[in-house]
C-alpha positions in Angstrom: 0.0 0.0 -0.2 1.2 3.4 -1.0 2.1 5.9 1.8 -0.9 7.6 3.8 0.2 11.0 2.5 0.1 9.9 -0.9 -3.0 8.1 -1.2 -5.9 8.9 -3.5 -9.6 9.3 -2.2 -10.4 5.5 -4.2 -7.3 4.2 -2.1 -8.3 5.5 1.3 -11.9 4.3 0.8 -10.5 1.2 -0.1 -8.2 0.9 3.1 -11.6 2.0 5.1 -13.2 -0.9 4.0 -10.1 -3.3 4.9 -9.8 -1.8 8.1 -13.9 -2.6 8.9 -13.8 -6.4 7.4 -10.7 -6.9 9.5 -12.4 -4.6 12.4 -8.4 -2.6 12.7 -8.7 0.7 13.7 -11.2 4.0 12.8 -12.3 3.3 9.1 -14.1 6.6 9.3 -10.8 8.4 9.4 -9.8 7.4 6.0 -13.0 8.1 5.0 -13.2 11.7 6.5 -9.7 12.5 4.5 -10.9 11.0 1.4 -13.7 13.7 1.8 -11.8 16.3 2.2 -9.9 15.4 -0.4 -12.7 15.0 -2.6 -16.2 16.5 -0.6 -18.5 14.7 -3.9 -17.1 11.5 -4.1 -19.9 9.4 -3.8 -18.3 6.3 -3.0 -17.0 8.1 0.1 -20.2 9.4 1.2 -21.7 6.0 0.6 -19.4 4.4 2.5 -19.0 7.0 5.8 -23.4 6.7 6.1 -22.9 2.9 6.3 -20.0 2.8 8.4 -22.2 5.2 11.0 -25.4 2.9 10.5 -23.5 -0.3 11.1 -22.1 1.5 14.2 -25.7 2.5 15.5 -23.5 5.7 16.0 -26.3 8.2 16.9 -23.3 11.0 17.5 -22.2 11.0 14.3 -25.7 11.3 12.5 -25.5 14.8 11.2 -22.3 13.3 8.9 -24.5 10.2 7.8 -27.4 13.2 7.0 -24.7 15.2 4.8 -23.6 12.3 3.1 -27.1 10.7 2.1 -27.8 14.4 1.1 -25.0 14.4 -1.3 -25.9 11.3 -2.9 -29.6 11.7 -3.3 -28.3 14.7 -5.0 -25.9 13.5 -7.2 -27.8 10.1 -7.8 -31.7 10.9 -8.2 -32.5 8.1 -9.7 -33.8 5.9 -6.9 -32.8 2.5 -9.2 -29.3 3.5 -8.7 -26.7 1.5 -6.4 -25.2 4.4 -4.7 -29.0 5.9 -4.3 -30.3 2.8 -2.8 -27.4 2.9 -0.4 -28.5 6.1 0.7 -32.3 5.4 0.9 -31.5 2.6 2.9 -29.1 4.9 5.5 -31.8 7.1 5.4 -34.0 4.8 7.0 -31.8 4.6 9.7 -31.9 8.1 10.0 -35.9 7.9 10.5 -35.4 5.7 13.3 -36.4 2.7 11.1 -33.5 0.5 11.7 -35.9 -2.7 10.1 -36.6 -0.7 6.7 -32.8 0.4 7.1 -32.4 -3.9 7.1 -34.8 -4.4 4.4 -33.2 -2.0 2.0 -29.4 -3.4 2.8 -30.3 -6.6 2.0 -32.5 -5.5 -1.1 -29.0 -4.5 -2.4 -27.6 -7.7 -1.4 -30.0 -9.5 -3.3 -29.1 -7.3 -6.1 -25.3 -6.8 -5.8 -24.0 -10.1 -3.9 -20.9 -9.0 -4.2 -21.6 -5.5 -2.3 -19.5 -6.3 0.9 -20.2 -2.8 2.2 -24.2 -3.9 1.9 -23.8 -7.1 3.2 -21.6 -6.3 6.6 -24.0 -3.4 7.1 -27.0 -6.2 6.9 -25.7 -8.4 8.8 -24.5 -5.8 11.4 -28.7 -4.9 11.3 -29.4 -8.6 11.4 -27.6 -8.8 14.4 -29.1 -6.0 16.3 -32.5 -6.8 15.5 -32.4 -10.4 16.8 -32.7 -11.5 12.9 -30.9 -14.7 14.1 -31.6 -17.4 10.9 -30.6 -14.6 9.2 -27.7 -13.8 10.8 -26.5 -17.2 9.2 -28.8 -17.2 5.9 -28.5 -13.7 4.1 -24.5 -15.3 4.0 -25.9 -18.0 2.7 -27.6 -16.5 0.2 -24.3 -15.2 -1.5 -21.4 -17.1 -0.5 -21.4 -19.2 -3.9 -20.6 -16.1 -5.8 -17.5 -15.5 -3.6 -13.9 -17.1 -3.9 -11.1 -17.3 -1.8 -9.2 -14.8 -4.6 -11.7 -11.6 -4.2 -10.7 -9.1 -1.4 -12.6 -9.5 1.9 -13.4 -13.1 1.4 -12.0 -14.4 4.5 -14.3 -12.0 6.5 -17.2 -13.1 4.6 -16.4 -16.4 6.0 -16.2 -15.1 9.3 -19.9 -13.5 8.9 -21.1 -16.7 7.9 -19.4 -18.8 10.8 -21.1 -16.1 13.2 -24.3 -16.8 11.8 -23.6 -20.4 12.3 -22.6 -20.2 15.9 -25.6 -18.2 16.3 -28.0 -20.9 15.1 -26.4 -23.6 16.8 -24.1 -25.0 14.6 -21.0 -24.9 16.2 -19.0 -27.9 14.7 -19.7 -26.1 11.3 -19.3 -22.6 12.7 -15.3 -23.6 13.8 -14.7 -25.2 10.6 -15.4 -22.2 8.6 -14.4 -19.8 11.3 -11.0 -22.0 10.9 -11.2 -21.7 7.2 -11.1 -17.9 7.6 -8.0 -18.2 10.0 -6.4 -20.2 7.5 -6.7 -17.6 4.5 -6.2 -14.2 6.9 -4.0 -15.4 10.6 -5.5 -13.1 12.8 -8.6 -12.2 11.6 -10.5 -11.0 14.8 -13.7 -11.9 13.7 -13.0 -15.5 13.0 -11.1 -15.4 16.1 -14.4 -14.4 18.1 -16.9 -16.8 16.4 -14.1 -19.8 17.6 -14.6 -18.3 21.2 -18.0 -18.4 20.8 -18.2 -22.4 20.0 -15.9 -22.6 22.6 -18.1 -20.9 25.4 -21.2 -22.4 23.8 -19.7 -25.8 24.7 -17.9 -25.4 28.0 -14.7 -25.9 26.6 -13.4 -23.5 29.2 -10.1 -25.1 29.1 -9.5 -25.6 25.6 -11.0 -22.0 25.0 -8.1 -20.5 27.5 -5.6 -21.7 25.7 -6.7 -20.7 22.5 -7.4 -17.1 23.2 -3.8 -17.3 24.8 -2.2 -18.4 21.8 -4.4 -15.9 19.3 -3.7 -13.5 21.8 -0.9 -11.2 19.6 -3.4 -10.7 16.8 -6.2 -9.6 19.0 -5.2 -8.0 21.9 -4.5 -4.7 20.6 -5.9 -2.0 18.0 -9.1 -4.4 17.1 -12.8 -3.8 18.0 -12.5 -7.2 19.8 -9.7 -6.4 22.3 -11.7 -5.7 25.1 -14.5 -8.0 23.6 -12.2 -11.0 23.5 -10.7 -10.4 27.0 -14.6 -10.6 28.2 -14.7 -14.4 26.4 -11.1 -14.9 28.3 -12.7 -14.0 31.6 -15.6 -16.2 30.8 -13.9 -18.9 30.1 -12.4 -18.3 34.1 -15.4 -18.2 35.7 -16.7 -21.5 33.8 -13.8 -23.3 34.9 -14.3 -22.2 38.6 -11.6 -19.6 38.9 -13.3 -16.2 39.5 -10.1 -14.6 41.2 -8.6 -15.3 37.3 -12.0 -13.9 35.7 -11.7 -10.3 38.5 -7.6 -10.4 37.6 -8.8 -10.1 33.9 -11.4 -7.8 34.9 -9.0 -5.6 36.1 -6.7 -6.0 33.5 -8.1 -5.9 30.2 -11.7 -4.7 30.8 -12.2 -1.6 33.4 -9.2 0.5 32.3 -10.0 0.7 28.5 -11.8 4.1 27.0 -15.2 4.0 28.0 -18.1 2.9 25.6 -21.3 1.5 25.4 -20.0 -2.0 24.2 -17.4 -1.9 26.7 -19.0 -0.9 29.5 -22.0 -3.6 29.0 -19.1 -6.1 28.8 -17.8 -4.9 32.2 -21.5 -5.0 33.8 -21.8 -8.6 32.1 -18.9 -10.1 33.5 -19.3 -8.0 36.9 -23.1 -9.4 37.5 -21.7 -12.9 36.7 -19.2 -12.7 39.7 -22.1 -11.1 42.1 -24.1 -14.1 41.3 -21.2 -16.4 42.6 -21.1 -14.0 45.3 -17.3 -12.8 44.7 -16.1 -9.6 46.4 -15.6 -7.3 43.9 -15.1 -4.4 46.2 -15.1 -0.8 44.6 -15.5 -1.7 41.2 -19.4 -1.4 41.0 -18.6 2.2 41.7 -15.9 3.0 39.4 -18.1 1.4 36.5 -21.1 3.3 37.4 -19.2 6.6 37.6 -18.1 5.8 34.0 -21.9 5.0 32.8 -23.1 8.2 34.7 -20.5 10.1 32.5 -22.1 8.6 29.2 -24.8 10.0 27.1 -27.3 7.8 27.3 -30.2 9.3 24.8 -31.1 7.3 21.9 -29.0 3.9 22.9 -30.2 0.7 22.7 -32.3 -1.1 25.2 -29.5 -3.5 25.8 -27.1 -0.7 26.7 -29.7 0.7 29.6 -29.8 -2.7 31.0 -26.4 -3.2 31.5 -26.1 0.2 33.1 -29.1 -0.7 35.0 -26.8 -3.1 36.7 -24.5 -1.0 37.8 -26.5 1.4 39.1 -28.7 -1.5 40.8 -25.4 -3.0 42.1 -24.0 0.6 43.3 -26.9 1.6 44.8 -27.5 4.8 42.8 -31.1 5.4 43.5 -31.4 8.6 41.1 -30.1 6.7 38.5 -31.8 3.9 38.2 -34.8 5.9 38.1 -33.6 8.5 35.7 -33.0 4.9 33.6 -36.3 3.4 34.1 -38.2 6.2 32.6 -35.7 6.3 29.8 -36.5 3.3 28.8 -39.7 1.8 26.3 -42.6 0.4 27.8 -43.8 -2.5 25.5 -45.7 -5.7 26.1 -43.0 -8.4 26.5 -45.8 -10.4 23.8 -45.6 -7.2 21.3 -44.5 -7.8 17.9 -41.8 -5.1 18.7 -37.8 -5.3 18.5 -37.2 -7.9 21.3 -34.7 -6.0 23.1 -37.3 -2.9 23.7 -40.0 -5.2 24.7 -37.5 -7.4 27.0 -35.4 -4.7 28.7 -38.6 -3.1 31.1 -39.2 -6.8 32.7 -35.4 -7.4 32.5 -34.3 -4.5 34.4 -37.1 -4.9 37.0 -35.9 -8.6 37.7 -32.3 -7.1 38.1 -33.2 -4.8 40.6 -35.1 -7.7 42.7 -32.2 -9.6 42.2 -30.0 -6.6 44.1 -32.4 -5.9 46.4 -32.3 -9.3 47.6 -36.1 -10.6 46.5 -35.0 -13.6 44.7 -39.0 -14.7 44.5 -39.5 -11.1 42.5 -36.9 -11.9 40.6 -38.1 -15.3 39.8 -41.4 -13.9 38.7 -40.4 -11.3 36.6 -37.8 -13.8 34.4 -40.4 -16.3 33.9 -42.6 -13.7 32.1 -40.2 -13.0 29.5 -37.9 -16.0 29.2 -39.2 -16.7 25.8 -37.7 -13.8 24.3 -34.5 -14.0 26.6 -32.4 -15.2 23.6 -33.5 -12.0 21.9 -31.8 -9.8 24.4 -30.2 -7.7 21.6 -26.5 -9.7 21.9 -25.4 -12.8 21.0 -26.2 -16.2 22.8 -23.3 -15.7 25.2 -24.3 -12.2 26.2 -28.2 -13.1 26.7 -27.2 -16.3 28.8 -27.1 -13.6 31.3 -30.7 -13.6 32.2 -30.3 -17.3 32.6 -28.1 -17.6 35.2 -29.5 -14.8 36.9 -32.8 -16.4 36.7 -31.3 -20.1 37.8 -29.6 -18.4 40.4 -32.6 -16.6 41.6 -34.7 -19.9 41.5 -31.9 -21.2 43.9 -32.3 -18.3 46.3 -36.0 -18.4 46.2 -35.5 -22.3 47.3 -37.8 -22.9 44.3 -36.7 -26.5 43.9 -38.1 -27.4 41.1 -37.9 -24.7 38.9 -34.1 -24.7 39.9 -33.4 -28.1 39.0 -35.5 -27.5 35.2 -33.2 -24.8 35.1 -29.7 -26.3 36.0 -30.6 -29.6 34.0 -31.0 -27.4 31.1 -27.6 -25.5 31.5 -26.0 -29.3 32.5 -27.7 -30.6 29.0 -25.8 -27.7 26.8 -22.4 -28.1 28.4 -21.6 -31.0 30.4 -18.1 -30.4 31.1 -18.8 -26.9 32.9 -17.5 -27.2 36.3 -20.1 -24.2 37.1 -22.9 -26.6 36.0 -21.6 -29.1 38.5 -21.8 -26.5 41.5 -24.8 -25.8 40.7 -26.0 -29.4 40.7 -24.7 -29.8 44.0 -26.8 -26.9 45.7 -29.6 -28.5 44.6 -28.7 -31.3 46.7 -29.5 -28.6 49.7 -32.5 -27.6 49.0 -36.4 -28.8 49.8 -37.6 -31.1 47.6 -41.1 -29.7 47.4 -40.3 -26.2 46.7 
C-alpha cells in the first residue's frame, strides 16, 4: 500500500473497507480524509453513511445525513446503486432500522458482491435479533464469493458467526478456522471460535486458544475488550473467579469508555456477583463511567447493562432516571425484542440486587420466551438464564431450579460451574 500521504480518495476508501472488515483501527478517519480531498466523492459518502449505520453511531447522525443528502442530489435515480445505499441509510436516520435492514438486504440480493451492504445488513440482523438471517443472508451470496476476492475471509467469518448463533457449532468452527487459514489473525474468526468454545463449555481449550491468538486481537481491534471478556467467561466456567477478576482489572476496566465496553464490564461483574464474589469498589467505579455516558437514544441492551451497575452500586437516582428512559412495550408485542424485554428484565435485576429473589423469578418467568433475543449474542443473553437460575436457587424454588440447572447441564456437560449448581440443588427442600 502507498504511504498514507500519497493515497488518493479511492485508496483511502479501500483502506477504510479493509479496516472495517478486519475490525482494526477507525475506518471513518480514512473516509473523512477522502472527503476532505474530494467532498463530492460519492463512494466515500456511501461508505461513511454505511459505517455510521453499522456502528449505530447516534453521535454521527449529522455526518450520515450530510452524506445521504449528497448522494441523493448527485444520483437522483432511485434505481441507482449509490442512491439505494442512501435510501437505506436514510431509513436508519428516520429511526427505521427494520426498513434500513430491508433496503440493505435488497441491495445484497441485486449486488451479492457488495460487501459494504452485506456487512451492514449482517450488523443489523444481529442488532434486531434476526438470528436465522444472520446465517442465511451470508449463505444466499456465498456461492458468488471466491477465495481470491478481497474480503473473502471476512465473509466466511460472518457466515461462521451466523452458524454459531444458530447452534451449528461444529460447522461454525470449521468455517471460522478456514477464514483464519486465509487471513491469519482475523479477529472476527477468532471471535467465532471463542463463542463456539463458550457455548460448548470448552473452557480450558478456550483459554489456550485465546492465549495462542492474543497477539492478533489484544491491541487495536474492535474485539480487544470483548475477547478479554470471553477469556474471563472461560475462567468463570472453569470455576476460577479470581482469574476472571484479574482479567477484568487488566483488560476490561481500564479501557476507554464506550457503551459496548461498559456493557462487557457490567456483564462480567454481574456474573461475579451471582457467584457472591466480592468485587470491592469496582461497581462504584463502573457506575461512575456509566453516568458519564450520554444515554439518550441508546439501545435498550446498553440501558439494561447500565442499570446493572447502578443497582449494584446503590445509585437510586440513576436507576429512576434510566427506568424513565426505557421503552415500555408489552413483552408479547411484535416490536424489536430487546425493547420489549428491557423493562421487565430491569425489574428482575433490581429485585435480585435488593435480595428479592422470588420477585426476580416472577419477572423472568414472564419474558424467558424472548430472553434469547436480548439484543446481544447467545453468550451475552445467557446472563438472563444465569440470573434466573441463581434466583430460583436462592428463592428455594427447587423444582424450577432443578429444571433450569438440567437445561444448563445438557448444553454444557463439561462446565464446572454447572456441576456447582447441581451440588447446590441437593440442599434445597424437594417440594419447593
